[in-house]
Biotite code that builds the C-alpha atoms (Angstrom):
import biotite.structure as struc

atoms = struc.array([
    struc.Atom([51.600, -73.340, -75.606], chain_id="A", res_id=1, res_name="MET", atom_name="CA", element="C"),
    struc.Atom([50.728, -70.060, -73.587], chain_id="A", res_id=2, res_name="ASN", atom_name="CA", element="C"),
    struc.Atom([47.115, -69.345, -73.079], chain_id="A", res_id=3, res_name="PRO", atom_name="CA", element="C"),
    struc.Atom([45.713, -66.398, -75.026], chain_id="A", res_id=4, res_name="SER", atom_name="CA", element="C"),
    struc.Atom([45.113, -63.066, -73.331], chain_id="A", res_id=5, res_name="ARG", atom_name="CA", element="C"),
    struc.Atom([41.288, -63.493, -73.207], chain_id="A", res_id=6, res_name="PRO", atom_name="CA", element="C"),
    struc.Atom([41.743, -66.879, -71.501], chain_id="A", res_id=7, res_name="GLN", atom_name="CA", element="C"),
    struc.Atom([44.160, -65.392, -68.966], chain_id="A", res_id=8, res_name="LEU", atom_name="CA", element="C"),
    struc.Atom([41.641, -62.606, -68.104], chain_id="A", res_id=9, res_name="PHE", atom_name="CA", element="C"),
    struc.Atom([38.934, -65.117, -67.671], chain_id="A", res_id=10, res_name="GLY", atom_name="CA", element="C"),
    struc.Atom([41.070, -67.227, -65.286], chain_id="A", res_id=11, res_name="MET", atom_name="CA", element="C"),
    struc.Atom([41.963, -64.139, -63.281], chain_id="A", res_id=12, res_name="LEU", atom_name="CA", element="C"),
    struc.Atom([38.274, -63.024, -63.089], chain_id="A", res_id=13, res_name="ALA", atom_name="CA", element="C"),
    struc.Atom([37.338, -66.494, -61.859], chain_id="A", res_id=14, res_name="GLY", atom_name="CA", element="C"),
    struc.Atom([39.941, -66.473, -59.199], chain_id="A", res_id=15, res_name="LEU", atom_name="CA", element="C"),
    struc.Atom([38.838, -63.059, -57.954], chain_id="A", res_id=16, res_name="PHE", atom_name="CA", element="C"),
    struc.Atom([35.174, -64.064, -57.866], chain_id="A", res_id=17, res_name="LEU", atom_name="CA", element="C"),
    struc.Atom([35.990, -67.224, -55.857], chain_id="A", res_id=18, res_name="ALA", atom_name="CA", element="C"),
    struc.Atom([38.103, -65.241, -53.401], chain_id="A", res_id=19, res_name="ALA", atom_name="CA", element="C"),
    struc.Atom([35.219, -62.736, -52.927], chain_id="A", res_id=20, res_name="GLY", atom_name="CA", element="C"),
    struc.Atom([32.748, -65.508, -52.268], chain_id="A", res_id=21, res_name="LEU", atom_name="CA", element="C"),
    struc.Atom([35.036, -67.093, -49.733], chain_id="A", res_id=22, res_name="ILE", atom_name="CA", element="C"),
    struc.Atom([35.632, -63.696, -47.967], chain_id="A", res_id=23, res_name="PHE", atom_name="CA", element="C"),
    struc.Atom([31.835, -63.035, -47.812], chain_id="A", res_id=24, res_name="SER", atom_name="CA", element="C"),
    struc.Atom([31.211, -66.432, -46.355], chain_id="A", res_id=25, res_name="ALA", atom_name="CA", element="C"),
    struc.Atom([33.918, -65.822, -43.721], chain_id="A", res_id=26, res_name="MET", atom_name="CA", element="C"),
    struc.Atom([32.314, -62.452, -42.739], chain_id="A", res_id=27, res_name="LEU", atom_name="CA", element="C"),
    struc.Atom([28.857, -64.059, -42.460], chain_id="A", res_id=28, res_name="ALA", atom_name="CA", element="C"),
    struc.Atom([30.255, -66.897, -40.378], chain_id="A", res_id=29, res_name="THR", atom_name="CA", element="C"),
    struc.Atom([32.092, -64.382, -38.079], chain_id="A", res_id=30, res_name="SER", atom_name="CA", element="C"),
    struc.Atom([28.995, -62.300, -37.625], chain_id="A", res_id=31, res_name="ALA", atom_name="CA", element="C"),
    struc.Atom([26.921, -65.411, -36.799], chain_id="A", res_id=32, res_name="TRP", atom_name="CA", element="C"),
    struc.Atom([29.460, -66.580, -34.245], chain_id="A", res_id=33, res_name="VAL", atom_name="CA", element="C"),
    struc.Atom([29.500, -63.103, -32.543], chain_id="A", res_id=34, res_name="LYS", atom_name="CA", element="C"),
    struc.Atom([25.648, -63.143, -32.288], chain_id="A", res_id=35, res_name="ILE", atom_name="CA", element="C"),
    struc.Atom([25.777, -66.732, -31.134], chain_id="A", res_id=36, res_name="LYS", atom_name="CA", element="C"),
    struc.Atom([28.189, -66.107, -28.324], chain_id="A", res_id=37, res_name="ASN", atom_name="CA", element="C"),
    struc.Atom([27.141, -62.592, -27.267], chain_id="A", res_id=38, res_name="SER", atom_name="CA", element="C"),
    struc.Atom([24.772, -61.706, -24.494], chain_id="A", res_id=39, res_name="GLN", atom_name="CA", element="C"),
    struc.Atom([23.895, -58.307, -25.933], chain_id="A", res_id=40, res_name="PHE", atom_name="CA", element="C"),
    struc.Atom([23.267, -56.711, -29.242], chain_id="A", res_id=41, res_name="ILE", atom_name="CA", element="C"),
    struc.Atom([23.397, -52.883, -29.953], chain_id="A", res_id=42, res_name="THR", atom_name="CA", element="C"),
    struc.Atom([21.691, -51.300, -32.898], chain_id="A", res_id=43, res_name="VAL", atom_name="CA", element="C"),
    struc.Atom([20.458, -47.869, -34.084], chain_id="A", res_id=44, res_name="LYS", atom_name="CA", element="C"),
    struc.Atom([16.865, -47.056, -34.665], chain_id="A", res_id=45, res_name="GLY", atom_name="CA", element="C"),
    struc.Atom([15.387, -44.010, -36.201], chain_id="A", res_id=46, res_name="SER", atom_name="CA", element="C"),
    struc.Atom([12.103, -42.376, -37.228], chain_id="A", res_id=47, res_name="THR", atom_name="CA", element="C"),
    struc.Atom([11.093, -39.312, -39.311], chain_id="A", res_id=48, res_name="HIS", atom_name="CA", element="C"),
    struc.Atom([8.102, -37.007, -39.140], chain_id="A", res_id=49, res_name="LYS", atom_name="CA", element="C"),
    struc.Atom([7.085, -34.337, -41.632], chain_id="A", res_id=50, res_name="ASN", atom_name="CA", element="C"),
    struc.Atom([5.652, -31.185, -39.859], chain_id="A", res_id=51, res_name="ILE", atom_name="CA", element="C"),
    struc.Atom([4.535, -27.662, -40.700], chain_id="A", res_id=52, res_name="GLU", atom_name="CA", element="C"),
    struc.Atom([5.774, -24.767, -38.629], chain_id="A", res_id=53, res_name="SER", atom_name="CA", element="C"),
    struc.Atom([3.164, -23.228, -36.290], chain_id="A", res_id=54, res_name="ASP", atom_name="CA", element="C"),
    struc.Atom([4.872, -19.944, -35.485], chain_id="A", res_id=55, res_name="LEU", atom_name="CA", element="C"),
    struc.Atom([6.435, -17.285, -37.733], chain_id="A", res_id=56, res_name="GLU", atom_name="CA", element="C"),
    struc.Atom([8.686, -14.442, -36.608], chain_id="A", res_id=57, res_name="ILE", atom_name="CA", element="C"),
    struc.Atom([8.630, -11.445, -38.966], chain_id="A", res_id=58, res_name="TRP", atom_name="CA", element="C"),
    struc.Atom([10.861, -8.361, -38.588], chain_id="A", res_id=59, res_name="GLN", atom_name="CA", element="C"),
    struc.Atom([10.975, -4.980, -40.283], chain_id="A", res_id=60, res_name="GLY", atom_name="CA", element="C"),
    struc.Atom([13.459, -2.141, -39.933], chain_id="A", res_id=61, res_name="ASN", atom_name="CA", element="C"),
    struc.Atom([12.984, 1.482, -40.781], chain_id="A", res_id=62, res_name="TYR", atom_name="CA", element="C"),
    struc.Atom([15.340, 4.471, -40.371], chain_id="A", res_id=63, res_name="SER", atom_name="CA", element="C"),
    struc.Atom([15.454, 8.222, -40.858], chain_id="A", res_id=64, res_name="VAL", atom_name="CA", element="C"),
    struc.Atom([18.214, 10.818, -41.070], chain_id="A", res_id=65, res_name="GLU", atom_name="CA", element="C"),
    struc.Atom([18.222, 14.529, -40.136], chain_id="A", res_id=66, res_name="ALA", atom_name="CA", element="C"),
    struc.Atom([20.740, 17.216, -39.284], chain_id="A", res_id=67, res_name="ALA", atom_name="CA", element="C"),
    struc.Atom([19.248, 17.740, -35.723], chain_id="A", res_id=68, res_name="ALA", atom_name="CA", element="C"),
    struc.Atom([18.465, 14.897, -33.327], chain_id="A", res_id=69, res_name="LEU", atom_name="CA", element="C"),
    struc.Atom([15.090, 16.280, -32.408], chain_id="A", res_id=70, res_name="LEU", atom_name="CA", element="C"),
    struc.Atom([14.104, 16.524, -36.013], chain_id="A", res_id=71, res_name="GLU", atom_name="CA", element="C"),
    struc.Atom([15.166, 12.899, -36.571], chain_id="A", res_id=72, res_name="ALA", atom_name="CA", element="C"),
    struc.Atom([13.062, 11.783, -33.598], chain_id="A", res_id=73, res_name="GLN", atom_name="CA", element="C"),
    struc.Atom([9.968, 13.621, -35.050], chain_id="A", res_id=74, res_name="HIS", atom_name="CA", element="C"),
    struc.Atom([10.565, 11.918, -38.408], chain_id="A", res_id=75, res_name="LEU", atom_name="CA", element="C"),
    struc.Atom([10.933, 8.525, -36.840], chain_id="A", res_id=76, res_name="LEU", atom_name="CA", element="C"),
    struc.Atom([7.827, 8.919, -34.696], chain_id="A", res_id=77, res_name="ARG", atom_name="CA", element="C"),
    struc.Atom([5.800, 9.755, -37.881], chain_id="A", res_id=78, res_name="ALA", atom_name="CA", element="C"),
    struc.Atom([7.151, 6.689, -39.580], chain_id="A", res_id=79, res_name="ASP", atom_name="CA", element="C"),
    struc.Atom([6.252, 4.455, -36.556], chain_id="A", res_id=80, res_name="ARG", atom_name="CA", element="C"),
    struc.Atom([2.678, 5.703, -36.910], chain_id="A", res_id=81, res_name="GLY", atom_name="CA", element="C"),
    struc.Atom([2.670, 4.715, -40.584], chain_id="A", res_id=82, res_name="ARG", atom_name="CA", element="C"),
    struc.Atom([3.995, 1.170, -39.675], chain_id="A", res_id=83, res_name="VAL", atom_name="CA", element="C"),
    struc.Atom([1.294, 0.725, -36.994], chain_id="A", res_id=84, res_name="GLU", atom_name="CA", element="C"),
    struc.Atom([-1.431, 1.703, -39.411], chain_id="A", res_id=85, res_name="GLN", atom_name="CA", element="C"),
    struc.Atom([-0.021, -0.623, -42.045], chain_id="A", res_id=86, res_name="PHE", atom_name="CA", element="C"),
    struc.Atom([0.109, -3.598, -39.768], chain_id="A", res_id=87, res_name="LEU", atom_name="CA", element="C"),
    struc.Atom([-3.344, -3.003, -38.187], chain_id="A", res_id=88, res_name="ILE", atom_name="CA", element="C"),
    struc.Atom([-4.775, -2.517, -41.685], chain_id="A", res_id=89, res_name="GLY", atom_name="CA", element="C"),
    struc.Atom([-3.456, -5.976, -42.575], chain_id="A", res_id=90, res_name="ASN", atom_name="CA", element="C"),
    struc.Atom([-5.080, -7.590, -39.578], chain_id="A", res_id=91, res_name="GLY", atom_name="CA", element="C"),
    struc.Atom([-1.944, -7.721, -37.394], chain_id="A", res_id=92, res_name="ILE", atom_name="CA", element="C"),
    struc.Atom([-2.139, -6.392, -33.870], chain_id="A", res_id=93, res_name="THR", atom_name="CA", element="C"),
    struc.Atom([0.429, -8.400, -31.881], chain_id="A", res_id=94, res_name="ASN", atom_name="CA", element="C"),
    struc.Atom([3.483, -6.378, -32.835], chain_id="A", res_id=95, res_name="PHE", atom_name="CA", element="C"),
    struc.Atom([6.255, -4.770, -30.664], chain_id="A", res_id=96, res_name="VAL", atom_name="CA", element="C"),
    struc.Atom([8.787, -2.089, -31.339], chain_id="A", res_id=97, res_name="PHE", atom_name="CA", element="C"),
    struc.Atom([12.379, -2.448, -30.217], chain_id="A", res_id=98, res_name="ALA", atom_name="CA", element="C"),
    struc.Atom([14.281, 0.516, -28.571], chain_id="A", res_id=99, res_name="PRO", atom_name="CA", element="C"),
    struc.Atom([15.477, 3.188, -31.001], chain_id="A", res_id=100, res_name="ILE", atom_name="CA", element="C"),
    struc.Atom([19.057, 2.970, -32.273], chain_id="A", res_id=101, res_name="THR", atom_name="CA", element="C"),
    struc.Atom([20.809, 6.423, -32.585], chain_id="A", res_id=102, res_name="ILE", atom_name="CA", element="C"),
    struc.Atom([23.976, 6.780, -34.793], chain_id="A", res_id=103, res_name="GLU", atom_name="CA", element="C"),
    struc.Atom([25.940, 9.947, -35.511], chain_id="A", res_id=104, res_name="GLU", atom_name="CA", element="C"),
    struc.Atom([26.566, 10.732, -39.134], chain_id="A", res_id=105, res_name="VAL", atom_name="CA", element="C"),
    struc.Atom([30.092, 12.022, -39.536], chain_id="A", res_id=106, res_name="LYS", atom_name="CA", element="C"),
    struc.Atom([31.460, 14.394, -42.234], chain_id="A", res_id=107, res_name="ALA", atom_name="CA", element="C"),
    struc.Atom([35.132, 15.110, -43.042], chain_id="A", res_id=108, res_name="SER", atom_name="CA", element="C"),
    struc.Atom([36.251, 18.812, -43.138], chain_id="A", res_id=109, res_name="LEU", atom_name="CA", element="C"),
    struc.Atom([39.619, 20.321, -43.849], chain_id="A", res_id=110, res_name="LYS", atom_name="CA", element="C"),
    struc.Atom([40.388, 23.261, -41.544], chain_id="A", res_id=111, res_name="ASP", atom_name="CA", element="C"),
    struc.Atom([42.589, 26.277, -42.244], chain_id="A", res_id=112, res_name="ALA", atom_name="CA", element="C"),
    struc.Atom([45.791, 24.392, -41.347], chain_id="A", res_id=113, res_name="THR", atom_name="CA", element="C"),
    struc.Atom([45.034, 21.580, -43.827], chain_id="A", res_id=114, res_name="GLY", atom_name="CA", element="C"),
    struc.Atom([44.063, 19.009, -41.243], chain_id="A", res_id=115, res_name="TRP", atom_name="CA", element="C"),
    struc.Atom([41.057, 16.774, -41.985], chain_id="A", res_id=116, res_name="VAL", atom_name="CA", element="C"),
    struc.Atom([38.759, 16.691, -39.065], chain_id="A", res_id=117, res_name="ARG", atom_name="CA", element="C"),
    struc.Atom([35.483, 14.695, -38.386], chain_id="A", res_id=118, res_name="GLN", atom_name="CA", element="C"),
    struc.Atom([32.391, 16.490, -37.284], chain_id="A", res_id=119, res_name="ARG", atom_name="CA", element="C"),
    struc.Atom([28.753, 15.503, -36.638], chain_id="A", res_id=120, res_name="THR", atom_name="CA", element="C"),
    struc.Atom([26.748, 16.266, -39.709], chain_id="A", res_id=121, res_name="ALA", atom_name="CA", element="C"),
    struc.Atom([23.516, 14.683, -38.547], chain_id="A", res_id=122, res_name="GLY", atom_name="CA", element="C"),
    struc.Atom([21.808, 11.711, -36.880], chain_id="A", res_id=123, res_name="TYR", atom_name="CA", element="C"),
    struc.Atom([20.539, 8.400, -38.194], chain_id="A", res_id=124, res_name="ARG", atom_name="CA", element="C"),
    struc.Atom([17.745, 6.797, -36.113], chain_id="A", res_id=125, res_name="LEU", atom_name="CA", element="C"),
    struc.Atom([16.427, 3.379, -36.762], chain_id="A", res_id=126, res_name="SER", atom_name="CA", element="C"),
    struc.Atom([13.883, 0.951, -35.164], chain_id="A", res_id=127, res_name="GLN", atom_name="CA", element="C"),
    struc.Atom([12.904, -2.642, -35.517], chain_id="A", res_id=128, res_name="ILE", atom_name="CA", element="C"),
    struc.Atom([9.219, -3.806, -35.499], chain_id="A", res_id=129, res_name="VAL", atom_name="CA", element="C"),
    struc.Atom([8.745, -7.474, -34.591], chain_id="A", res_id=130, res_name="ARG", atom_name="CA", element="C"),
    struc.Atom([5.630, -9.746, -35.161], chain_id="A", res_id=131, res_name="VAL", atom_name="CA", element="C"),
    struc.Atom([5.193, -13.264, -33.836], chain_id="A", res_id=132, res_name="GLU", atom_name="CA", element="C"),
    struc.Atom([2.103, -15.038, -35.177], chain_id="A", res_id=133, res_name="SER", atom_name="CA", element="C"),
    struc.Atom([0.657, -18.432, -35.779], chain_id="A", res_id=134, res_name="GLY", atom_name="CA", element="C"),
    struc.Atom([-1.186, -17.079, -38.861], chain_id="A", res_id=135, res_name="ASP", atom_name="CA", element="C"),
    struc.Atom([1.572, -17.914, -41.314], chain_id="A", res_id=136, res_name="LEU", atom_name="CA", element="C"),
    struc.Atom([-0.524, -17.355, -44.375], chain_id="A", res_id=137, res_name="ASP", atom_name="CA", element="C"),
    struc.Atom([-1.285, -13.821, -43.337], chain_id="A", res_id=138, res_name="ARG", atom_name="CA", element="C"),
    struc.Atom([2.249, -13.007, -42.731], chain_id="A", res_id=139, res_name="LEU", atom_name="CA", element="C"),
    struc.Atom([3.319, -14.537, -46.058], chain_id="A", res_id=140, res_name="ASP", atom_name="CA", element="C"),
    struc.Atom([0.963, -12.269, -47.847], chain_id="A", res_id=141, res_name="ARG", atom_name="CA", element="C"),
    struc.Atom([2.384, -9.216, -46.123], chain_id="A", res_id=142, res_name="LEU", atom_name="CA", element="C"),
    struc.Atom([3.604, -6.736, -48.750], chain_id="A", res_id=143, res_name="ASP", atom_name="CA", element="C"),
    struc.Atom([5.532, -3.709, -47.452], chain_id="A", res_id=144, res_name="THR", atom_name="CA", element="C"),
    struc.Atom([5.649, -1.881, -50.764], chain_id="A", res_id=145, res_name="ALA", atom_name="CA", element="C"),
    struc.Atom([3.014, 0.692, -49.630], chain_id="A", res_id=146, res_name="PRO", atom_name="CA", element="C"),
    struc.Atom([5.426, 1.834, -46.955], chain_id="A", res_id=147, res_name="LEU", atom_name="CA", element="C"),
    struc.Atom([8.291, 2.314, -49.348], chain_id="A", res_id=148, res_name="VAL", atom_name="CA", element="C"),
    struc.Atom([5.846, 4.206, -51.721], chain_id="A", res_id=149, res_name="GLU", atom_name="CA", element="C"),
    struc.Atom([5.251, 6.679, -48.781], chain_id="A", res_id=150, res_name="GLN", atom_name="CA", element="C"),
    struc.Atom([8.950, 7.533, -48.844], chain_id="A", res_id=151, res_name="GLY", atom_name="CA", element="C"),
    struc.Atom([10.026, 5.316, -45.894], chain_id="A", res_id=152, res_name="MET", atom_name="CA", element="C"),
    struc.Atom([13.307, 3.463, -45.864], chain_id="A", res_id=153, res_name="ILE", atom_name="CA", element="C"),
    struc.Atom([11.787, 0.110, -44.795], chain_id="A", res_id=154, res_name="PHE", atom_name="CA", element="C"),
    struc.Atom([13.471, -3.285, -45.041], chain_id="A", res_id=155, res_name="THR", atom_name="CA", element="C"),
    struc.Atom([12.547, -6.746, -43.845], chain_id="A", res_id=156, res_name="THR", atom_name="CA", element="C"),
    struc.Atom([14.563, -9.656, -42.536], chain_id="A", res_id=157, res_name="GLU", atom_name="CA", element="C"),
    struc.Atom([14.059, -13.265, -43.808], chain_id="A", res_id=158, res_name="PRO", atom_name="CA", element="C"),
    struc.Atom([11.241, -14.771, -41.734], chain_id="A", res_id=159, res_name="PRO", atom_name="CA", element="C"),
    struc.Atom([11.945, -17.366, -39.114], chain_id="A", res_id=160, res_name="GLN", atom_name="CA", element="C"),
    struc.Atom([9.692, -20.451, -38.890], chain_id="A", res_id=161, res_name="PHE", atom_name="CA", element="C"),
    struc.Atom([9.416, -22.384, -35.648], chain_id="A", res_id=162, res_name="LEU", atom_name="CA", element="C"),
    struc.Atom([7.721, -25.550, -34.461], chain_id="A", res_id=163, res_name="TYR", atom_name="CA", element="C"),
    struc.Atom([6.561, -24.950, -30.869], chain_id="A", res_id=164, res_name="THR", atom_name="CA", element="C"),
    struc.Atom([5.451, -28.627, -30.304], chain_id="A", res_id=165, res_name="ARG", atom_name="CA", element="C"),
    struc.Atom([8.889, -30.050, -30.924], chain_id="A", res_id=166, res_name="ALA", atom_name="CA", element="C"),
    struc.Atom([9.200, -31.223, -27.270], chain_id="A", res_id=167, res_name="GLY", atom_name="CA", element="C"),
    struc.Atom([5.976, -33.203, -27.437], chain_id="A", res_id=168, res_name="GLU", atom_name="CA", element="C"),
    struc.Atom([6.956, -34.709, -30.827], chain_id="A", res_id=169, res_name="ALA", atom_name="CA", element="C"),
    struc.Atom([10.383, -35.628, -29.318], chain_id="A", res_id=170, res_name="LYS", atom_name="CA", element="C"),
    struc.Atom([8.936, -37.954, -26.656], chain_id="A", res_id=171, res_name="VAL", atom_name="CA", element="C"),
    struc.Atom([6.667, -39.744, -29.257], chain_id="A", res_id=172, res_name="GLU", atom_name="CA", element="C"),
    struc.Atom([9.337, -40.135, -31.806], chain_id="A", res_id=173, res_name="MET", atom_name="CA", element="C"),
    struc.Atom([12.012, -41.496, -29.307], chain_id="A", res_id=174, res_name="LEU", atom_name="CA", element="C"),
    struc.Atom([9.514, -44.249, -28.556], chain_id="A", res_id=175, res_name="ALA", atom_name="CA", element="C"),
    struc.Atom([9.101, -44.951, -32.291], chain_id="A", res_id=176, res_name="ASP", atom_name="CA", element="C"),
    struc.Atom([12.878, -44.956, -32.800], chain_id="A", res_id=177, res_name="ALA", atom_name="CA", element="C"),
    struc.Atom([13.332, -47.480, -30.041], chain_id="A", res_id=178, res_name="THR", atom_name="CA", element="C"),
    struc.Atom([10.668, -49.762, -31.575], chain_id="A", res_id=179, res_name="ARG", atom_name="CA", element="C"),
    struc.Atom([12.522, -49.476, -34.883], chain_id="A", res_id=180, res_name="ASP", atom_name="CA", element="C"),
    struc.Atom([15.778, -50.399, -33.126], chain_id="A", res_id=181, res_name="ALA", atom_name="CA", element="C"),
    struc.Atom([14.088, -53.497, -31.593], chain_id="A", res_id=182, res_name="ARG", atom_name="CA", element="C"),
    struc.Atom([12.842, -54.568, -35.025], chain_id="A", res_id=183, res_name="ALA", atom_name="CA", element="C"),
    struc.Atom([16.346, -54.287, -36.420], chain_id="A", res_id=184, res_name="ARG", atom_name="CA", element="C"),
    struc.Atom([17.815, -56.182, -33.507], chain_id="A", res_id=185, res_name="ALA", atom_name="CA", element="C"),
    struc.Atom([15.290, -58.993, -33.918], chain_id="A", res_id=186, res_name="GLU", atom_name="CA", element="C"),
    struc.Atom([16.205, -59.356, -37.542], chain_id="A", res_id=187, res_name="GLN", atom_name="CA", element="C"),
    struc.Atom([19.872, -59.576, -36.793], chain_id="A", res_id=188, res_name="ILE", atom_name="CA", element="C"),
    struc.Atom([19.460, -61.912, -33.759], chain_id="A", res_id=189, res_name="ALA", atom_name="CA", element="C"),
    struc.Atom([17.598, -64.526, -35.857], chain_id="A", res_id=190, res_name="THR", atom_name="CA", element="C"),
    struc.Atom([20.784, -64.909, -37.945], chain_id="A", res_id=191, res_name="GLN", atom_name="CA", element="C"),
    struc.Atom([22.408, -66.444, -34.857], chain_id="A", res_id=192, res_name="GLY", atom_name="CA", element="C"),
    struc.Atom([19.306, -68.482, -33.767], chain_id="A", res_id=193, res_name="ASP", atom_name="CA", element="C"),
    struc.Atom([18.776, -65.962, -30.946], chain_id="A", res_id=194, res_name="ARG", atom_name="CA", element="C"),
    struc.Atom([15.753, -63.857, -29.776], chain_id="A", res_id=195, res_name="THR", atom_name="CA", element="C"),
    struc.Atom([15.498, -60.550, -27.909], chain_id="A", res_id=196, res_name="ILE", atom_name="CA", element="C"),
    struc.Atom([14.795, -60.850, -24.177], chain_id="A", res_id=197, res_name="ALA", atom_name="CA", element="C"),
    struc.Atom([14.557, -57.207, -23.087], chain_id="A", res_id=198, res_name="SER", atom_name="CA", element="C"),
    struc.Atom([15.898, -53.694, -23.543], chain_id="A", res_id=199, res_name="LEU", atom_name="CA", element="C"),
    struc.Atom([19.063, -53.215, -21.565], chain_id="A", res_id=200, res_name="HIS", atom_name="CA", element="C"),
    struc.Atom([19.678, -49.482, -22.194], chain_id="A", res_id=201, res_name="ASP", atom_name="CA", element="C"),
    struc.Atom([19.173, -46.847, -24.776], chain_id="A", res_id=202, res_name="ALA", atom_name="CA", element="C"),
    struc.Atom([20.965, -43.566, -25.691], chain_id="A", res_id=203, res_name="ASP", atom_name="CA", element="C"),
    struc.Atom([19.234, -40.776, -27.447], chain_id="A", res_id=204, res_name="MET", atom_name="CA", element="C"),
    struc.Atom([21.018, -39.393, -30.430], chain_id="A", res_id=205, res_name="GLY", atom_name="CA", element="C"),
    struc.Atom([20.899, -35.861, -31.789], chain_id="A", res_id=206, res_name="VAL", atom_name="CA", element="C"),
    struc.Atom([17.518, -34.455, -32.609], chain_id="A", res_id=207, res_name="PHE", atom_name="CA", element="C"),
    struc.Atom([17.342, -33.094, -36.135], chain_id="A", res_id=208, res_name="GLN", atom_name="CA", element="C"),
    struc.Atom([14.829, -30.464, -37.430], chain_id="A", res_id=209, res_name="ILE", atom_name="CA", element="C"),
    struc.Atom([15.681, -29.811, -41.084], chain_id="A", res_id=210, res_name="THR", atom_name="CA", element="C"),
    struc.Atom([13.977, -28.350, -44.089], chain_id="A", res_id=211, res_name="PRO", atom_name="CA", element="C"),
    struc.Atom([11.865, -30.975, -45.796], chain_id="A", res_id=212, res_name="ARG", atom_name="CA", element="C"),
    struc.Atom([13.889, -32.981, -48.364], chain_id="A", res_id=213, res_name="HIS", atom_name="CA", element="C"),
    struc.Atom([17.154, -31.527, -47.063], chain_id="A", res_id=214, res_name="ALA", atom_name="CA", element="C"),
    struc.Atom([20.090, -33.867, -46.462], chain_id="A", res_id=215, res_name="THR", atom_name="CA", element="C"),
    struc.Atom([22.325, -31.920, -44.131], chain_id="A", res_id=216, res_name="ARG", atom_name="CA", element="C"),
    struc.Atom([22.754, -32.988, -40.502], chain_id="A", res_id=217, res_name="THR", atom_name="CA", element="C"),
    struc.Atom([24.936, -31.869, -37.553], chain_id="A", res_id=218, res_name="SER", atom_name="CA", element="C"),
    struc.Atom([26.693, -33.659, -34.835], chain_id="A", res_id=219, res_name="TRP", atom_name="CA", element="C"),
    struc.Atom([25.096, -31.122, -32.366], chain_id="A", res_id=220, res_name="GLU", atom_name="CA", element="C"),
    struc.Atom([21.672, -31.434, -34.018], chain_id="A", res_id=221, res_name="GLY", atom_name="CA", element="C"),
    struc.Atom([19.918, -29.142, -36.485], chain_id="A", res_id=222, res_name="GLU", atom_name="CA", element="C"),
    struc.Atom([17.103, -26.730, -35.491], chain_id="A", res_id=223, res_name="SER", atom_name="CA", element="C"),
    struc.Atom([16.040, -25.076, -38.857], chain_id="A", res_id=224, res_name="ASP", atom_name="CA", element="C"),
    struc.Atom([14.284, -21.794, -38.870], chain_id="A", res_id=225, res_name="THR", atom_name="CA", element="C"),
    struc.Atom([14.445, -21.085, -42.592], chain_id="A", res_id=226, res_name="THR", atom_name="CA", element="C"),
    struc.Atom([11.697, -23.378, -43.903], chain_id="A", res_id=227, res_name="SER", atom_name="CA", element="C"),
    struc.Atom([7.976, -23.471, -43.132], chain_id="A", res_id=228, res_name="ARG", atom_name="CA", element="C"),
    struc.Atom([7.864, -27.251, -43.826], chain_id="A", res_id=229, res_name="TRP", atom_name="CA", element="C"),
    struc.Atom([10.334, -29.395, -41.997], chain_id="A", res_id=230, res_name="LYS", atom_name="CA", element="C"),
    struc.Atom([11.322, -32.946, -41.156], chain_id="A", res_id=231, res_name="THR", atom_name="CA", element="C"),
    struc.Atom([12.111, -34.077, -37.620], chain_id="A", res_id=232, res_name="ILE", atom_name="CA", element="C"),
    struc.Atom([14.462, -36.987, -37.258], chain_id="A", res_id=233, res_name="THR", atom_name="CA", element="C"),
    struc.Atom([15.036, -38.901, -34.046], chain_id="A", res_id=234, res_name="ALA", atom_name="CA", element="C"),
    struc.Atom([17.768, -41.530, -33.523], chain_id="A", res_id=235, res_name="VAL", atom_name="CA", element="C"),
    struc.Atom([18.261, -44.002, -30.699], chain_id="A", res_id=236, res_name="VAL", atom_name="CA", element="C"),
    struc.Atom([21.140, -46.347, -30.004], chain_id="A", res_id=237, res_name="THR", atom_name="CA", element="C"),
    struc.Atom([19.639, -49.344, -28.070], chain_id="A", res_id=238, res_name="ALA", atom_name="CA", element="C"),
    struc.Atom([21.251, -52.365, -26.451], chain_id="A", res_id=239, res_name="THR", atom_name="CA", element="C"),
    struc.Atom([19.118, -55.452, -26.015], chain_id="A", res_id=240, res_name="PHE", atom_name="CA", element="C"),
    struc.Atom([19.685, -58.585, -23.897], chain_id="A", res_id=241, res_name="LEU", atom_name="CA", element="C"),
    struc.Atom([19.672, -61.802, -25.918], chain_id="A", res_id=242, res_name="LEU", atom_name="CA", element="C"),
    struc.Atom([18.254, -65.144, -24.975], chain_id="A", res_id=243, res_name="LYS", atom_name="CA", element="C"),
])
């Protein structure tokens, strides 16, 4: 008499489970043999550090238009004075102005023969003001609405947030990542009744500075400037001599 379908499924499930256990045991035995017979073990170690940016770069842009170049220059000079007063009034003195950008404003005209020709109808002048400051709270409170209310065409760029002590943190974190690699290597070595003798060599991986809680990484390394609060990640690939 043929077994029922539930019995058949049960037999198959049992066979698959047994095969899985045998395969797992083979892998474990293989890993133990490799550790037992090897002179070296290579592992990755990592460490993370949450930091707050200590420098912010803030940029604003203002522009004017006029039929004559000289008139446009006078208008831009007046707007520059308003920007200086605004920044100083908000306790900001370390600002710089970029060179003036001049652009011709063209207009299309049809002449007596019906041809459409371009002519200069005026000039557009613009200038960027840049602030670099460690007083991030002050810059975050900066509201440029008063400049717009004075009739200025004033826009701002998204701020950039930097961590200037990244080099110092890098040295410390690489040491921590190497210690993490050693701890991992010791855990693995014990499975083959071995111990760690010494560090043979270590390769530094990419250094990641990402927004806090972000998951993206890059093969070339990330250096985020969009977030005030960041996470630094250091990775080391270390090879240890076994004994």
